[in-house]
N, C-alpha and C positions, 0 to 999 in steps of 0.2 A: 456454502457461503455463510458469512457472519451476519447475524441480524440480532443485535443486542438491544436496539432501540434506546440507547442512552449514550451520552458523551462522558468521557472520563479522562483523567490525566494518568491513569494507571492501567496499562494493558492487562495486567494480571487480574484486575477486578472484572474484566470481561471474560475471564477464563480462557484467554488465548495465549498467555505467556506467563510462566512462573516468575520470570525476571521481567519487571515492568519496562526495563530498558532494552530488552532483547526483541528483535523483530519476530513477527508471527510468520511461520513457514506454512505454506499451503498444504492441504492434505496430501497432494500428489508429490510434494517436495520440489515443485518447479519454481516457485516464487517465494521471496521473503517480503513481507509487508511491514513498512514502518509508518508511524503516525507522527506528524509534527504540527505544531500550532501554525496557523496562517497569519500573515501580515499583522504582527503586533498583538495578536490574540493569544488565548491559551487553548489547550486541547479541550477544556471543558466547554468552550463556546464556539470554536472554529478550528477546523483541522484540514490537513492535507494528507492523504494516504498515498504512498508510493510503493508500487509492486515492482521489484527488480528480480531478474532470474537468479536462482541459486547457482552457485559454482558447480559446474559439471552437469547441469540440467540441459535438456534439449533446447529449451528456450534461450539459453545463453548464446546460441549461435544464430538466433533469429534476428537478422539485421533489419528486417522490415518493421517489426514492432518489438522493441526491446524492453523498455521501461514504461509502465502505465502510471498515471497520476490522476487522482480523483479528489476533488475538494468538497467540503461540506456545503458549498454554495452551488453544487451541481456541475462545476467546471470539470472538464476531462481533457487530458493531454497524453501524449506518448512521445517516446523518442524512437528513431529509426527512419529508414529510408521511405517508408510508407506511413508515416505518423498520422496523416490525415485520414487514413483508412483503418486504423487500428481499432477504433471503437465502433 
């Protein structure tokens, strides 16, 4: 897992992407994680992380819990038929 203890607008500064606009791909290659600013903020002070299955990964066919969303405010969400049970 990532634990850099800082906010940044440049994912490369965290050492997780050489291209700051490229998504981070999990060590297992199952998910790609993107960061976006939340509600009118900037990544430096407020963010939303979205983990989506990479193409061809086993998670791509998991209709129960497909995409995971985590906010800097502690909010959690998911998509899928069992979205309320994903976290």
